[in-house]
BAKETI-783901 format. One record per residue (C-alpha): x, y, z; residue number from 1. Coordinates in nm, 3 decimals. Example, Ala and Ser with C-alpha at 12.3 -4.5 7.8 and 13.67 -1.06 7.14 Angstrom:
<rs>
R        x        y        z  resi
R    1.230   -0.450    0.780     1
R    1.367   -0.106    0.714     2
</rs>
This chain:
<rs>
R        x        y        z  resi
R    2.263   13.721   -6.560     1
R    2.324   13.464   -6.311     2
R    2.652   13.363   -6.120     3
R    2.732   13.065   -5.913     4
R    2.893   13.287   -5.680     5
R    2.864   13.643   -5.669     6
R    3.127   13.853   -5.429     7
R    3.056   14.217   -5.328     8
R    3.365   14.388   -5.233     9
R    3.732   14.312   -5.394    10
R    3.906   14.396   -5.069    11
R    4.120   14.082   -4.916    12
R    3.814   13.883   -4.757    13
R    3.672   13.922   -5.113    14
R    3.989   13.844   -5.321    15
R    4.089   13.534   -5.066    16
R    3.723   13.378   -5.135    17
R    3.763   13.391   -5.521    18
R    4.099   13.285   -5.556    19
R    4.008   12.973   -5.320    20
R    3.674   12.891   -5.497    21
R    3.814   12.903   -5.828    22
R    4.106   12.688   -5.706    23
R    3.941   12.437   -5.577    24
R    3.617   12.434   -5.838    25
R    3.751   12.614   -6.131    26
R    3.391   12.514   -6.361    27
R    3.239   12.800   -6.105    28
R    3.090   13.119   -6.265    29
R    3.223   13.386   -6.001    30
R    3.158   13.774   -6.040    31
R    3.316   13.988   -5.796    32
R    3.112   14.359   -5.798    33
R    3.340   14.636   -5.701    34
R    3.213   15.005   -5.656    35
R    3.544   15.192   -5.680    36
R    3.797   15.178   -6.009    37
R    4.006   14.971   -5.776    38
R    4.032   14.745   -5.465    39
R    4.002   15.029   -5.156    40
R    4.078   14.984   -4.808    41
R    4.383   14.851   -4.618    42
R    4.519   14.638   -4.933    43
R    4.505   14.967   -5.122    44
R    4.623   15.194   -4.839    45
R    4.977   15.146   -4.712    46
R    4.904   14.727   -4.720    47
R    5.060   14.628   -4.384    48
R    5.026   14.231   -4.345    49
R    5.045   14.058   -4.001    50
R    5.102   13.673   -3.997    51
R    5.074   13.619   -3.604    52
R    4.779   13.483   -3.444    53
R    4.603   13.677   -3.280    54
R    4.632   13.995   -3.469    55
R    4.393   14.062   -3.677    56
R    4.164   13.750   -3.552    57
R    3.844   13.841   -3.318    58
R    3.953   13.519   -3.066    59
R    3.560   13.483   -3.011    60
R    3.511   13.356   -3.367    61
R    3.889   13.225   -3.457    62
R    4.127   12.971   -3.281    63
R    4.521   12.928   -3.327    64
R    4.451   12.616   -3.508    65
R    4.228   12.795   -3.755    66
R    4.458   13.100   -3.825    67
R    4.739   12.891   -3.927    68
R    4.549   12.646   -4.112    69
R    4.463   12.926   -4.351    70
R    4.752   13.175   -4.289    71
R    5.012   12.986   -4.498    72
R    4.755   13.005   -4.802    73
R    4.752   13.386   -4.778    74
R    5.104   13.399   -4.804    75
R    5.121   13.153   -5.102    76
R    4.904   13.474   -5.278    77
R    5.046   13.769   -5.136    78
R    5.420   13.672   -5.143    79
R    5.534   13.870   -4.845    80
R    5.853   13.983   -4.794    81
R    5.873   13.946   -4.370    82
R    6.048   14.238   -4.202    83
R    6.336   14.118   -4.001    84
R    6.349   14.198   -3.604    85
R    6.602   14.223   -3.333    86
R    6.736   14.352   -3.032    87
R    6.404   14.356   -2.857    88
R    6.480   14.219   -2.524    89
R    6.555   14.577   -2.357    90
R    6.186   14.677   -2.480    91
R    6.016   14.354   -2.352    92
R    6.198   14.387   -2.007    93
R    6.099   14.765   -1.971    94
R    5.735   14.671   -2.117    95
R    5.701   14.402   -1.870    96
R    5.830   14.611   -1.560    97
R    5.528   14.857   -1.646    98
R    5.245   14.595   -1.694    99
R    5.239   14.642   -2.059   100
R    5.323   14.324   -2.329   101
R    5.517   14.366   -2.658   102
R    5.377   14.115   -2.906   103
R    5.644   13.986   -3.186   104
R    5.473   13.857   -3.503   105
R    5.580   13.828   -3.860   106
R    5.509   14.132   -4.097   107
R    5.533   14.250   -4.401   108
R    5.485   14.620   -4.552   109
R    5.425   14.676   -4.923   110
R    5.383   15.054   -4.916   111
R    5.091   15.295   -5.040   112
R    5.277   15.344   -5.348   113
R    5.339   14.959   -5.432   114
R    5.015   14.844   -5.326   115
R    4.859   14.903   -5.668   116
R    5.099   14.714   -5.818   117
R    4.989   14.435   -5.571   118
R    4.647   14.478   -5.651   119
R    4.646   14.488   -6.043   120
R    4.860   14.170   -6.040   121
R    4.594   13.976   -5.793   122
R    4.311   14.109   -6.035   123
R    4.479   13.952   -6.323   124
R    4.576   13.647   -6.204   125
R    4.202   13.607   -6.102   126
R    4.101   13.728   -6.441   127
R    4.345   13.432   -6.602   128
R    4.181   13.194   -6.402   129
R    3.813   13.285   -6.528   130
R    3.713   13.492   -6.235   131
R    3.486   13.798   -6.378   132
R    3.575   14.134   -6.192   133
R    3.336   14.444   -6.252   134
R    3.439   14.787   -6.101   135
R    3.284   15.107   -6.029   136
R    2.944   14.893   -5.963   137
R    2.762   14.991   -5.679   138
R    2.538   14.728   -5.511   139
R    2.196   14.920   -5.418   140
R    1.972   14.603   -5.274   141
R    2.047   14.242   -5.181   142
R    1.751   13.992   -5.195   143
R    1.776   13.636   -5.123   144
R    1.929   13.501   -5.493   145
R    1.889   13.836   -5.683   146
R    2.104   14.193   -5.643   147
R    2.009   14.505   -5.795   148
R    2.306   14.760   -5.904   149
R    2.333   15.080   -6.016   150
R    2.380   14.893   -6.359   151
R    2.225   14.584   -6.376   152
R    1.992   14.268   -6.180   153
R    2.225   13.976   -6.129   154
R    2.086   13.625   -6.000   155
R    2.324   13.451   -5.759   156
R    2.340   13.091   -5.610   157
R    2.596   13.197   -5.346   158
R    2.683   13.512   -5.228   159
R    2.980   13.648   -5.032   160
R    2.925   14.007   -4.881   161
R    3.282   14.141   -4.824   162
R    3.280   14.525   -4.831   163
R    3.508   14.593   -4.592   164
R    3.514   14.891   -4.318   165
R    3.416   15.125   -4.524   166
R    3.127   14.929   -4.616   167
R    3.023   14.888   -4.244   168
R    2.661   15.115   -4.295   169
R    2.604   14.940   -4.624   170
R    2.631   14.617   -4.443   171
R    2.412   14.696   -4.198   172
R    2.149   14.790   -4.434   173
R    2.190   14.466   -4.593   174
R    2.154   14.263   -4.286   175
R    1.798   14.443   -4.189   176
R    1.686   14.399   -4.541   177
R    1.785   13.980   -4.523   178
R    1.656   13.971   -4.119   179
R    1.995   13.891   -4.007   180
R    2.027   13.938   -3.618   181
R    2.369   14.131   -3.552   182
R    2.487   14.357   -3.259   183
R    2.694   14.693   -3.294   184
R    2.826   14.773   -2.984   185
R    3.215   14.787   -3.011   186
R    3.456   15.019   -3.143   187
R    3.787   15.148   -3.126   188
R    3.881   15.521   -3.023   189
R    4.199   15.670   -3.016   190
R    4.459   15.891   -3.154   191
R    4.735   15.896   -3.412   192
R    5.066   16.014   -3.254   193
R    5.319   16.162   -3.490   194
R    5.682   16.220   -3.437   195
R    6.063   16.225   -3.515   196
R    6.132   15.862   -3.636   197
R    6.446   15.905   -3.357   198
R    6.191   15.965   -3.093   199
R    6.069   15.642   -3.144   200
R    6.376   15.417   -3.173   201
R    6.211   15.068   -3.187   202
R    6.124   15.114   -3.557   203
R    6.461   15.025   -3.614   204
R    6.456   14.702   -3.519   205
R    6.073   14.635   -3.513   206
R    5.878   14.782   -3.798   207
R    5.525   14.799   -3.649   208
R    5.551   14.710   -3.288   209
R    5.262   14.611   -3.107   210
R    5.245   14.700   -2.734   211
R    4.927   14.560   -2.525   212
R    4.832   14.824   -2.223   213
R    4.572   14.763   -1.948   214
R    4.227   14.928   -2.003   215
R    4.199   14.763   -2.340   216
R    4.483   15.035   -2.517   217
R    4.708   14.900   -2.805   218
R    4.962   15.065   -3.008   219
R    4.802   14.980   -3.405   220
R    4.935   15.067   -3.735   221
R    5.338   15.220   -3.744   222
R    5.440   15.381   -4.004   223
R    5.832   15.504   -4.075   224
R    6.035   15.598   -4.326   225
R    5.821   15.788   -4.606   226
R    5.529   15.806   -4.338   227
R    5.242   16.038   -4.362   228
R    4.917   16.098   -4.114   229
R    4.577   16.143   -4.347   230
R    4.202   16.167   -4.317   231
R    3.969   15.955   -4.437   232
R    3.577   16.029   -4.502   233
R    3.322   15.852   -4.317   234
R    2.963   15.905   -4.357   235
R    2.954   16.256   -4.167   236
R    3.341   16.299   -4.038   237
R    3.660   16.245   -4.095   238
R    3.910   15.977   -3.917   239
R    4.280   16.009   -3.878   240
R    4.485   15.721   -4.016   241
R    4.848   15.650   -4.094   242
R    5.012   15.552   -4.440   243
R    5.373   15.488   -4.557   244
R    5.541   15.491   -4.896   245
R    5.758   15.191   -5.014   246
R    6.110   15.225   -4.920   247
R    6.208   15.329   -5.314   248
R    6.042   15.663   -5.220   249
R    6.251   15.970   -5.025   250
R    6.229   15.931   -4.649   251
R    6.113   16.223   -4.443   252
R    6.242   16.065   -4.109   253
R    5.891   16.091   -3.936   254
R    5.704   15.806   -3.762   255
R    5.317   15.784   -3.688   256
R    5.117   15.528   -3.504   257
R    4.760   15.502   -3.314   258
R    4.711   15.454   -2.970   259
R    4.368   15.296   -2.947   260
R    4.131   15.208   -2.689   261
R    3.841   14.935   -2.742   262
R    3.518   15.048   -2.613   263
R    3.210   14.799   -2.554   264
R    2.898   14.975   -2.516   265
R    2.606   14.837   -2.308   266
R    2.225   14.946   -2.240   267
R    2.120   15.237   -2.360   268
R    2.350   15.247   -2.593   269
R    2.259   15.051   -2.903   270
R    2.488   15.136   -3.178   271
R    2.878   15.181   -3.190   272
R    2.844   15.312   -3.520   273
R    2.607   15.595   -3.376   274
R    2.847   15.679   -3.128   275
R    3.130   15.696   -3.327   276
R    2.953   15.934   -3.557   277
R    2.849   16.142   -3.248   278
R    3.223   16.184   -3.148   279
R    3.337   16.208   -3.544   280
R    3.112   16.515   -3.560   281
R    3.187   16.686   -3.220   282
R    3.573   16.665   -3.321   283
R    3.467   16.815   -3.643   284
R    3.294   17.119   -3.502   285
R    3.561   17.189   -3.272   286
R    3.809   17.176   -3.566   287
R    3.587   17.351   -3.778   288
R    3.554   17.065   -4.042   289
R    3.926   16.903   -3.984   290
R    4.037   16.665   -3.755   291
R    4.189   16.831   -3.426   292
R    4.597   16.809   -3.380   293
R    4.748   16.912   -3.031   294
R    5.151   16.904   -2.944   295
R    5.224   16.713   -2.633   296
R    5.445   16.981   -2.482   297
R    5.093   17.210   -2.502   298
R    4.897   16.914   -2.382   299
R    5.102   16.851   -2.057   300
R    5.052   17.217   -1.955   301
R    4.707   17.225   -2.033   302
R    4.736   17.456   -2.275   303
R    4.528   17.418   -2.667   304
R    4.757   17.455   -2.907   305
R    4.757   17.755   -3.167   306
R    4.873   17.755   -3.472   307
R    5.160   17.994   -3.374   308
R    5.286   17.742   -3.123   309
R    5.377   17.488   -3.373   310
R    5.653   17.715   -3.455   311
R    5.841   17.751   -3.164   312
R    6.186   17.606   -3.146   313
R    6.106   17.270   -2.926   314
R    5.822   17.212   -3.241   315
R    6.115   17.057   -3.503   316
R    5.907   16.950   -3.760   317
R    5.607   17.002   -3.968   318
R    5.224   16.841   -3.938   319
R    5.194   16.596   -4.263   320
R    4.794   16.622   -4.188   321
R    4.650   16.987   -4.259   322
R    4.455   16.962   -3.936   323
R    4.315   17.231   -3.679   324
R    4.510   17.310   -3.368   325
R    4.324   17.262   -3.056   326
R    4.270   17.093   -2.725   327
R    4.186   16.731   -2.714   328
R    4.066   16.735   -2.381   329
R    3.766   16.934   -2.511   330
R    3.675   16.653   -2.793   331
R    3.772   16.322   -2.642   332
R    3.570   16.136   -2.374   333
R    3.722   16.188   -2.021   334
R    3.774   15.830   -1.968   335
R    3.903   15.742   -2.298   336
R    4.163   15.985   -2.281   337
R    4.258   15.922   -1.958   338
R    4.339   15.574   -2.036   339
R    4.521   15.655   -2.355   340
R    4.754   15.927   -2.186   341
R    4.822   15.646   -1.892   342
R    4.938   15.404   -2.186   343
R    5.162   15.678   -2.350   344
R    5.357   15.798   -2.049   345
R    5.445   15.381   -1.997   346
R    5.521   15.384   -2.346   347
R    5.754   15.685   -2.303   348
R    5.940   15.469   -2.044   349
R    5.976   15.161   -2.260   350
R    6.070   15.370   -2.547   351
R    6.204   15.738   -2.437   352
R    6.112   16.053   -2.635   353
R    5.779   15.929   -2.756   354
R    5.674   16.250   -2.512   355
R    5.895   16.507   -2.650   356
R    5.701   16.808   -2.655   357
R    5.714   16.801   -3.033   358
R    5.494   16.530   -3.106   359
R    5.169   16.563   -3.255   360
R    4.855   16.412   -3.126   361
R    4.547   16.395   -3.401   362
R    4.223   16.313   -3.323   363
R    3.978   16.139   -3.392   364
R    4.084   15.799   -3.536   365
R    3.764   15.565   -3.513   366
R    3.749   15.215   -3.627   367
R    3.383   15.108   -3.672   368
R    3.421   14.758   -3.807   369
R    3.267   14.524   -3.549   370
R    2.964   14.444   -3.668   371
R    2.870   14.132   -3.493   372
R    2.619   13.913   -3.723   373
R    2.446   13.599   -3.585   374
R    2.598   13.307   -3.805   375
R    2.447   13.022   -3.856   376
R    2.732   12.752   -3.917   377
R    3.130   12.794   -3.857   378
R    3.151   12.930   -4.229   379
R    3.036   13.297   -4.153   380
R    2.725   13.188   -4.318   381
R    2.432   13.388   -4.210   382
R    2.119   13.301   -4.421   383
R    2.103   13.012   -4.653   384
R    2.342   13.110   -4.917   385
R    2.476   13.449   -4.789   386
R    2.832   13.460   -4.647   387
R    2.949   13.733   -4.484   388
R    3.349   13.822   -4.404   389
R    3.591   14.059   -4.367   390
R    3.637   14.366   -4.149   391
R    3.307   14.499   -4.205   392
R    3.155   14.184   -4.098   393
R    3.341   14.165   -3.776   394
R    3.495   13.811   -3.854   395
R    3.858   14.014   -3.882   396
R    4.076   14.338   -3.800   397
R    4.344   14.371   -4.101   398
R    4.437   14.200   -4.432   399
R    4.541   13.847   -4.374   400
R    4.282   13.824   -4.126   401
R    4.015   13.906   -4.393   402
R    4.212   13.680   -4.661   403
R    4.154   13.398   -4.399   404
R    3.789   13.466   -4.362   405
R    3.721   13.477   -4.726   406
R    3.843   13.162   -4.753   407
R    3.622   13.017   -4.471   408
R    3.323   13.160   -4.671   409
R    3.459   12.978   -4.936   410
R    3.512   12.619   -4.774   411
R    3.145   12.646   -4.665   412
R    3.053   12.691   -5.059   413
R    3.289   12.427   -5.207   414
R    3.160   12.180   -4.908   415
R    2.797   12.238   -5.115   416
R    2.961   12.117   -5.445   417
R    3.123   11.810   -5.230   418
R    3.471   11.930   -5.195   419
R    3.605   11.893   -4.861   420
R    3.921   12.078   -4.732   421
</rs>
């Protein structure tokens, strides 16, 4: 079987590339391969979309001009309902007094339950345009001009590898096979914070507040309304994450968000992915196979949380994730914990209530999506006819930027066919 363009992964990067290709050269034969039953990752889970540079765009490979060239194309396909914002001046003033930045962005939220509908709609539109999609098919090996899956061998003229953050290790294997140089020395390590929604009042005016602290700490992925903390399986450990359902679902009046610190490793530590696995396994050992959680009240007193302490009068809501009560200070490296805790204290002066004794801190939340391939052109081409994009390839950090990176790959392929955009 032979195709003009083979796309590995049906997340936002893969979908963005497919739409851009078929809309500009409808005669191209295009196949998308997806190992799951349905697109996974951020598009499937919560589906939060940001439409403001630089959120989601690694600034070393993206300019503001490039981002705003593609973001309107993303909006045309995803048709977002932009969340309103207001009454932010008091929070900006408080943040400025603490040396913190509050970034206002255009954002939309679909919800985990409604994301499936959106994905099915996108896939149906691609089918109508002639793009073939094969689900539950897993790529085993990628060669120059051919791939081997669990079902067949396929030849291609051009390939776009867009496996997403979950395909971090898979992409490294393929880059090693194809001799694509890359570095893997950056990752985000942090906690997920859960509280009563009233204790994070800013969400009434700004759905997903973006606070930037010193020491490369930031808030990330706020969820409210029908909000839940969940665990995600990585290669050898669980990481925590946050989901929220659409406004159609019953509210639980909780909120959660991540506090992440970006780490850039230097010699002799070569792999951020391996470092993340060490930290994740350590947390699993302390948690008896589950993530850890600790109440702020216990942490401030230097005590580990126990099952019994989650039932005292100050602890006025139940955790939404089944995690092990414990002591985060035993699991998180001291420098990382110190910087995150300092940022949380500043956040509590901006939005009083964050450090209520009942607030829960879950660990680990680790983002290992910062592969940095060496590209040979501006279209994220790594070898002749081989393009890499999306969170797994380090070209984005989020749905909209991933879609944009897929468009950049598509433009590189279209250029080969004489289409200049």
